[in-house]
N, C-alpha and C positions, 0 to 999 in steps of 0.2 A: 619536544624538539625533534625526536627521532621519526615522528609520524610525518612531519613536513619533509624531512630529508628524503624519505623513501618515495614520496610523490613527485618531488621535483625532478627526479630522473626521468619522468615520463612527460615532461612539459617542454615544448619547443621554445626556447628562449630567444625572442627576437626583439628588435627595438619597439616593435608595435606592442609587445607584451611587457615593457619595462614596468608599467604601472602595476601589472599583475604580480610581479616579483615583490614589489613593495608591500602589496596587500597580503601575499602569501607570508612575508616575513612578520607582518603584523600578527597573523594568526598563530605564528610560533609562539608568541607571547600570550595569546588568548587561549590557545589549546584547541583550535579547530583546523580542520584539513585544508587542502589547497583549493584555489579557485581558478578555474579556466574558462575560456570562451569569452573573454572581455575584449571589445574593440574599443581603442582610445583614438579619439579624433584629435586634430591639431588644437582645438579649443579646450582639450582636457576633459571633455564630457564623456563619461563612460556609458556604453549601452551594452545590453546583454540579452541573450534569447534563451528560451528553454529553462528559466528559473523555476525552482521548486522550494517548498518550505514557506516560512514566513519572511517576506522579503519586503525591502523599501521600494515602493513604486514611483515615488516622486519626492524631491525636496525643493521647496521654493522659498524665497525671501519673503518675510512677513513684515517686520518693523525694525526700527532701531532707535536708540536714545544717544545721540552724539557718538555714533560709531563711525569708523572709517569704512563706509559701505563700498566704496569703489576698489578697495584693496582687501575686501572680505569676499571669499568664494567658497562654494561647495565644489570641491575639484572633481570628486567621483562619488558615486553611491552604487553599491552593488551587493545583492543579497541583503544582509542585515547590517551593513557597515556604511558609514559616512566619513568620507575624507575631506577635511575642511581646513582652510587657512583664514583665521579670523584676526582682524586688526581693530583695536579699540583705540580710544584717544586718552589723553592725560586728564581724565575726568573720572572721578570715583563712581559715578552713576552711568558711565558709558556701557552700553549693552547692544546686542543684535539678536534677533529672533528669527528662526526658520520654521516653516511648517514641514513636518515629515509625514508622508503618507505611507502606511504600512498595510500590506494585504497577506492574508492567510491562503496560500495555494494549496494546503493539504486538505485531507478529508476528515480531520478531527480538530477540536478546539486546542488552542496552544496558550500556555501561561506566560505572561511576561516576567522575566527574572531580573530585569534592570538593564542599564546601560553600562558596559564595561570598556576598559582600555588598558593597554600596557604602558607603563611608564616610559618605555623607550620610544613610544610613538605619541607622546603628550609633552611637548617641549616648553610649556610655560605654566608652572603651577600657580602663578599669580592669577591666572584666569580660570574660573570655574564654569560648569554648565549646569543647567537646570532643565528638567524635562517635565512638562505638564500635559494634561489630557490623558495620560495612561499612568497607572501606578503599579507597582510590584504586586503581583498576585492577580491582576486583571487578566481575563482571558479574551482571545480573539477567535471568533467562530469561523468555520470553513467559509471561504469566499468573502469574509467580512473584510472591510477596509476601515482602519481607524486613522485619525489624524492626531498627531502629537505636536506640540510646540517645543523646539530646542533653542534655549536662550543661553548665550555666552555672556558672561559679566565678570567683573573682578571679584576675587575670592574675599578679599578684605579691603575695606575703604581706607586709603591713606592719602597723604596730601599730593604726592607726585608718583607717577609711574614711568619707569624707564623701559621695561619690557612690555610692549603693548600687542605683540603678535603671538598668536597660538597656532601651531601646526598639530593636527591631532587625527587619529583614527578612532571613531567611536562605534562600538558593536551594540546594536539593540538585540539583546539575547532573549530568545524564547526557548521553551523546552522542545525537545524533539529535533534540535538542529544537528547537523552533521557532526559526528565524532571523528570519523575518518571518511575520505572521499578521494576518488579518482575520476577524472572526466576529460574526455577528448572529443570534440564535437566534429573534427575534420575526418576525412577518409583515411583509413589505415589499410594498406594492402599487405596482407599476409601471404607470403610466397614459399612456405614450407621449410623444412629443416635446412640449416646452413645457407639460406637465402634471406637477405636483409628484408625487414619490414620497410615499407615506403609510406612516409607520412609523418605528421607531427608527433604521433605516439612513439616514433623510434627515437626522437629527440637527437637526431644526427648520429646515433650510435649504430654499430653493426649488430643488431639484435634480431633473432628470428621468433621471438615470442615476448610477451610482456608479463612481467611479475609485478603485480600491484603492490605487493608487500602487505596487503590487508588479510589478516587471518580472521575469516568469518566466524570460526568456532573455537577461538582461543578462549582461555579463561575469562579475558577481559570483555570479549564481545559474545560470549555464548548466549546470553539472554537479550542481547540488543536486536533491534530490528535491522534489515538491510534491504537494499534494492539494487538490482543489476539489470542493465538495459542495453540494447544496441539495435541499429537498424541495418538492413542488408543493403549494401551498395551494389555489389556485383557477384552475387552467388545465385546462379541460375541452375536449373535442373541438369544441364549438360556438364556442369563443373563438379557434380556430386560423383566422387570416385568410387566406383563399384568395388566393394570389399575393403575399402579403407575407412579409417577413423579419423575425422578431422575435428579437434576440440575447439569450440568456441570459447567457453569458460569452464574453469574447473577449480573446485575447492573441496577435495575429497581426501580422506585418509586411505591411501591406496594400499589397503591390506585388508584382508577378510575380517569383518563383513561390510566393508566399504561405506562408512557413514559420510554424509556431506552432499554436495550438489555438483553436477556436471551436465553441461549442455553441449552437444556435439552432433556431427554428421556422421551416421554410420549406416553401411548398407543402403546408401541412396536416400535416407530418411533423416529428418530432424529427430533428435533423441534426447530426452530430459530424464535424468535419474537424480532423485533426491530422497533422503531418508535417514533414519537413525543407525543403519546397519542391520539392526534386527528386523525393521519394517521399512523397506525401501519401495518406492513407487517408480515406475518406469512409463513414460508416455512417448508416443511417436506421432509425427506429422509428415505429410507428403511434402516434397521439396518445394512445390509451388505455393504452399500454404502460408509461409511466413515471410513477411516483409519487415517486421519489427517484433521484438520480443522483450517482455520484462518479467523478471522474477522477483518476488517480494516474500520477505518474512516479516510478519507482524505478530507480535506477541507469541512467537515460536510457531505460528501457523503459516504455511507457505502457499502462495498463491502465484499463478502466472496469468499473463494476458498477452494476447496475439493481435497485432495490427490495430492497437488502440482499443480493443474490445474490452468487455467486462472482466473483472478479476475471477479466476476460477480456482477453487480450493484444490490443493494437492495432498498435503499431509501435515501431521504435527511433529515437530522437532524438539519438543520439550525435553526428551529423554536422550537427545544426541550427546555422545561423549565429547569432551573438550579435546582439541588437537590444534597444532600451530601451523598446519599446511597453509601457506598463503594462496590467494585467488590468483590464478594465472589466466591469461587470455591468449589463446592461440596454441596451447599445448597443455598437456597434463604432466604432472610430476610423478616420478616413481616414489616408493617408500624412502629412498635415499635423497630425495629432493633433486633428482636429475630429470631433465625432460625426457619423456618417452618418445623414441625416434619415430614410432608408428602413430603418433598422435598430433602431429603438426597441421595446423590449418593452411589450406590454400583458398583464399577468397578475400573479398573486400567488405569491410564493415565500416560503420560510421556511428557517431553519437554514442560511443562507448562510455558508460559511467557505472560507478559503484559508489553507494553511499551507505555508511553505517550510522545509525541514529539511536538515540535513547527509545526504549519501548514506549509506544504510543497507544497500545490496545487496538484491538479490531474495531473499526469504525461502524459497527452495526447499529450503534446508537443513532446515527444519521438516518439509517434505513428506517429504524423504529419510529423516529419522528416524522419521516415522510409518510408512513402508514397511518400514524395517528392523525396527521393533517388530512390524509385522504379519507379516512373514516368519518372525520369531523362529528363524532358522537361520543358520549361518555361510555367508556368500556371497563368492565370489571374482570379481574382475573379469576376464572373458574377453576383453573388447574395450573400448577407451576412445579417444575423440577429442574433446578439450575445445574445440578451436577451431571456427569456422564453416567449413563445407564447401559449395562452390558446386557444384550439378549443372547441366550445360548441355544436357542432353538426349541426350548421347552416352555410349558405352560407356567413354570415356576418364576420366570423372569419377565413375562409380558406385563404391560401396564394398562389396567383398567381404570380410566380417569374418573368414572362414575358421572361424567357430564353428557347428558342426553340433548344434544345439539339439535336434533330434528324430531323431537317430540311435538305434541300438538300445542305446547305453550311456547316452545323456542323456535320453531322451524322458520318463522318470519324474522327472527332477530339477526343482526349482523354478528359475525364472529371472525377472529383471527387465530389460526393455528400456526405456531412457530416451532421449529426444532432444527437442530444441525445434525448432519450425517457425518460421524467421525470415521467409522469403519463399517462399510456395507458393500459388498461386490457380488458379482455373478456366481461366486463359490457357495452361495446359500444352497442348502440341500433341497429347498422347495423352489420350484421353477418360478412361481408367482408369489414369492414372499412379501408380505404386506408390512409396510412401514407405518402407515396411519389409516385408520378405518372408521367411518360411521356409515354403516350400510346395513340394510335389513336383509339377511340371508334367507329368511323364511318366506320372502315374497319373491315369486318367480321373475318379477321384473327388476328386483334388487334396487330399490330407491336408496339413495344416499351417496356418499362420496368416499373415495379411497386414493391412496398413493402406494403403488406396489412395483416390484421388479417385473419387467416384461422383456424377456430375452436379455440383450445387452444395454438396456436402458430403463427408465422409469416410466410408468404410465400413471397419469392422474385423470380420473374420470368422475363425472357427476351425473347421477340419474334421478329422474323425478317420478319413476314408477311407470311411466308411459314409454320409455326408451331413453337412450343415452342423450343427455342434453349437451354435454361438451367433454371433450378429452384432449389431452396433450401429452406428447412424449418429451422427456427430459434426459439429458446425458448423465452418465454414472459420475461424471466429474463434479456435479453440483455438491455444495457443502451445506448451505443453509437455505431454508425455504419457508416462506410465508404463504399459507393457503387462506384466501380472504373471501368471505361472503359479506358484501355490503348490501344491505336490504335483501332483495331477491336476485342479485347478480353475483357471479363468481370471478374472482381474479386470482392471480398468483404472483409472487415476486421471489426470484432466485438470486442468492449471493447479493451482488451490487447491481443487478439489472433493474430496470424500471418495473413499475407495477403493470401487469399484463392481463387483459381479459382472457378468461379460460376458453372462450370461443368468440367467433365474430358476432353471433347473435346474442350470446350471453344473457339469455332471458330465462329466468327461473320462476317467473311470476305465475305460471299455471300449475305450480306444484299442488297436487290435490291433498287436502287435509286427510283424506282417506288413506294416504300413504305415509302419514307420519308414524313414528315408532319410538319406543322407549329404550332402545339399545343404545348403551353408552359409547362414547368414542374411545378407541384403544390405540396404543402405540405398540408395534411389534406383531401384530396378528389381526385376523378376522375373528368375529364372534359368529360360529356357525348357527344354523337353525335350531340345533339341539342344545344350544348354549355353550358348547365346547369351543375352545380356541383352535383356529386352524391357520395354515400359511404362516407359520411363525418364523421370524428372521433369526439369523445369527449375525451379530454386528453391534455396534455401539452408537446410540443417539444421546444427544445432550441439549441442554437448555430448552426443554420442552415446555410449551406454555399454551394455554387456551384463554382467549379473551372473548367475552360475550357482551353485547350491548346491554345497557342498563334497562332499556325499555323496548317494547315492541313498537315499531313504526306504525 
């Protein structure tokens, strides 16, 4: 109940949104957060945009057995809920059936938990419902649509029925649905301290910032996933106030060492700080770079995306301490919970939302399946290390996999090298520290492949012994990478980006057998011509795996 109350203060209650209030009240009984952004037409049909999660995309009449069809209606459906008025006849076999289409708009499979309702919003216990076509425990894959049949009928057969009408709200519940939620799609004009916000997010109140009431790092939410997003409606570079700090959103324990998340405008740039306090990451962007921004925490790992681009890994918040500071939009709170007078936002935002959900896991399994489909051949695991491995810059901690990918037997085979970069920056003591290497240092033309630090970026290059075949530079913000050799062509895949050729020509077919070598692949270093390890890294890699095709093409 308390969750709903604290979100209602941010919803503009108009006659047009009367249906919204009913649905929000329903969620009070079910335990979900508020829904916003519904448009109700005079016909009583709801439409909505920008839905996420597992949602009902359509409900249509299917059939009936002596039901009063003309007085039976699906009044609204939104997200995972159906509001209906059902009228049966004085017939023990009277029933009516609707088809419910459900789509998974997330990037991971979701499990069906059942259809639930609150007794306050189910006003005729003589009428029951039955769902077929989906069973508890069934999963719905990303972008998959399933169709279930929803049948209303009498619970028990008796001679006569006086109560023949059922008004109900039913919730098709899947895992990962919102636990807490704040959402405003219209424009919010933030005008600084002691100047009212203009827009629906002010809810007619004289407020100069928004307190969502959602504590992202409370004991209750500490390990839950969350997503925060907004679009820029009217913040252009000329409105960036030199020397000022304008907070977009903030959920930070504002005392040293400052764990939490904050996104703000500072010194004329967009500025993100996120971390455990012990390890905080700080990123900056130019004022013209951002039109929309999304920050996600998935299984305690944080990602951001800009202007609808791919998710970029930031840091791991597994060890962040618990604290109850709420998420605020438009200012930051002091340790005493008072808005900081020098942190008020001046600018216009839209499509503000915050969602807290049950942990879903990082959806790399989708990428893994895409790569498996792309390879389209039987692959065997030649090396695997699922845990995190700390490299301390010495030979004691490097990983010699023992897998000779470019010897005379294997050089024509396909392979996939996968690993995640947990902690690795330009602070390494070696200018060109190597993360992954299969290269013959004893050959002056250096045939092989490597991924290494190169200035303030990563460099990945492949050589065939006659010259560089292909190379690419990648930003230090990447988290997970797949290095792919399919037949005699090379590709790579970073985080949630698509599979990309290593070069435009991407042709490795002329690799001379005279340049094959028996040096094994290594993580964390090169193997020098004398057999010693060189260019060793300081950092942490995890989920390292090498897969090799089962046969030579």
